[in-house]
N, C-alpha and C positions, 0 to 999 in steps of 0.2 A: 540387239537381245531377243528372241524368241520367248512366245509368254508359253510357257509348258505345263502352268497352275494348272489348266482343264484337262489334264491328262490323267490316265490314271498310273499306281506305281504300276501296272503291270503293259501299260501301253510304252512306257517311255522305254522300258528295258529293251522292248520291241522294236522301236525306234534304232536302240544305242545297236542291237542286235541281236540276227535270231538265236547266236547261242550265248547269250550273258545270263538270260532268264535259266539255262542248265548250268552254268558252272556257278552261280550264284548260291542256289542249293545244294552244289554239292560241297558248297565251302560250309553251308550253313545258311545264310541267310534267307530271309523271307520276305515279302514285297512292306515297303515300309526301309526296306535299306539298316532293318536292326537284326542284330544275331539272336539264332535261335539261341536258347536254353536247351543244353543239352545237359543233363543231372544224369552222372553215371550211378550214383550211390544213395549212400546215407553214412551218419556219423548216427548212431542209435544209443538209446538210456535204456537200459536194462534194469532189470528189478528180478531176486529169484528166493522169494521169502524162506531160504534154508540159508539165506544169508542175510540174518538182517543187519541194520545200518550199511549196507555195502549196497553201491552199481556199479554195472560194469558200462565203460562208455569207448564206444572201439566206430568201427566203418565197415560197412560191407558195403558189396554191391547190390546184394537182394538181402534184405535183415529180415524177408521171413524162411527162407533158407539158409542162413546163417543158424539163425534162433533154433532152426526143425532138430538142426546137424546138433546145437549144444544139449538140448532134449532129447536127443534117441544117446548122451549118457545113460548109460543104463548103473552108474555110480552115482545121479544125483541126482538126491530126494523129492526135487522138486522144480518144476518145466522154472523157467525164464519166463518172463511176462515184459512186453515193449513198451516201456512208458511213452519215449519220443522217438520223434526221428525226425533232422535237420540235413534234410535236400543240398546236396555239394556235384560242384562242376570236374572237380578235382579226385581224383583214388588218393585216400588215405590222408585226405585233411584232419582228420584223429591225431595225429602224433604234433601238430602245433597245439591242437590243443592241449593234450597230453602234456607239452611242455610249459602252455603257457599255467598250466594249475600248479608246475611241479614247482615251476619260477616262485609263482604267489602263493601256493604251501607246499612244499614237499613231504609232507607230514601226511596226507590228504591218502597218498597215494598207496593203499595197502600192502605193496609189493612188490619189489625192483621191477624191473618189465613183463610189467602185470596192466591190466586194465580196470583194476577195480581201485574203484578210491571210496576212503568211510565218512560219506553224505549220504542225504538222503535224495529219495528223486527228484524233489520240490530243487531244492539247490544244483542238483545237475541241469535243471528244468531250465535256470533263471542264466547258467553261463551263456548255455548257448541259446536263450534268449538275449542276451547280452551282447551274443556274435552277430546275430540275427537281425538286430536292430542298428549295429554296424556298419553293416554289408550292405541293408535297405532291402531283405527280402524277408522280412519277419511271417510272408506265406508261405515262404518254405519249412516254416518249423511248427509241426505236425503233434499236437496232443494224442495218444493212444491213437494210435495213425491204425491200427486191427481190428477197433472196437470189441476189445479184449477184454470183457467181462471183471476181470480180478479187476481193473481199475475204476469199477462205474460211481462206487460208493466216495473212491476217494476225491477225484473232477467232479463228481457232481455236489462235494461240499458234503457228504455224508461217513468220511472217517477222517478225520486229521493231516498233517505233510507229511509223515509217514507210514501214513495207510493203513494204522489202526481203524477198526469201526467200531461207532458211535453206539453201532444199534444191536438190540436185544439179539438174543438166539431166536435162531429161524422156529417160527409156529406152522405148522402146517392148517389151522383152524383160524389163522390167520390171513392165509394164501387161500380161504376155501379149499381146500384138500381134504376131503373126508374121510375120515380110517377105511380101510379097504380101497385103497383107491391103490395101483399099479404105477408107481415111476420107471420112468426109461433111463436106463445110464447113455452119455450120449454119446460114449469110446467105441461101444459094441449094443446095438437096441434089441440083441439079444438076451442081454441081460435088463434082469426086471428085480424091481424089491415094491414091495407091498407095506402102505401105510400101515403101525399099528395104536398111535393114540394119536391124539388130535396136538401132539406137540412136535417131536424130532426123530420118535422111534419108527424104527421100518424090520420089515420080516424079509433074511435075503438066506434059501436056502434051510429056512428051517430055525433059523438063529435072529437074533434081536440086536441091532447094530443102533447107535444112533445114524443118521444120515451123511454125518461130514468123519462118523469114523469106516462109514462102510467103502465111501470114498477112499480113503487111505489107503482101505483094506486092497480095492480093485486095482488105483494107481498104484502099491505100493510106494508111497512118499512116507516122510514122516507126521505130513500135516496137510489138509484139503479140508477147503470149503465144501457140503456137499451141495449145496444153491449153483455152484457151479456145473456139478456134472451131472446131475439128475433133468427130468424133463416131465411134465405132466400135462396130459393132451396135447403135445407138443410144444410146451412151453419151455423152456426155460426157468426153476425155481426163481433163480436170484433177478430175471429176468420179469415176473410175475411178481417178485417182490419190492424192486423198484417202478414195475406201475402202478402197486398200489401206494406207494411212498410209505414203508413202513421200515 
């Protein structure tokens, strides 16, 4: 029997047939004769501040596009945020997860044929984590995949497991922002306001607002954290706060 150990994968393929490489690539193989993982989409965990104690668990080929579709709903008071994704190789794999949760505790599903579950995001993540460990592909489970600052406090230990911040109210003085400074709205850089005091008050079109109240007004949301929607010298207020550890 010939000793082929000295030949590379590519050389062995060329020995077998000049057309073998092309055919195997079409079938999804890479050198080493291992199937290349083809992730068609992801199971996601979404959270919306308007629906406390609920998470949305579903599947999408492109999670960011799916979230954008959800958030274009004008009747939605707050946007969705993606807490975690789990990459999968088959579409609609979330249906198996829904069935599993319904089997374990059918009371968790908020409404029949809906993807909302009465649990906090950490519990939902634990379920996906268990599945990932069973499948041996924990690296495909990604927390805060889009670096959403909405989750920065909780993921870095600054809030409890249900997303409630343990930190106090925003103070401009703590962030090194002087009175009279200009803050820029991230969704429209032509919209600005000026800090009125050392705490969290700003002046916008001659009227005084807290920074969060102004964010709610501009977003037309029921609730909003102003630090997530305004920048100072090009840096998001929430990022300044996290950088300073306040």
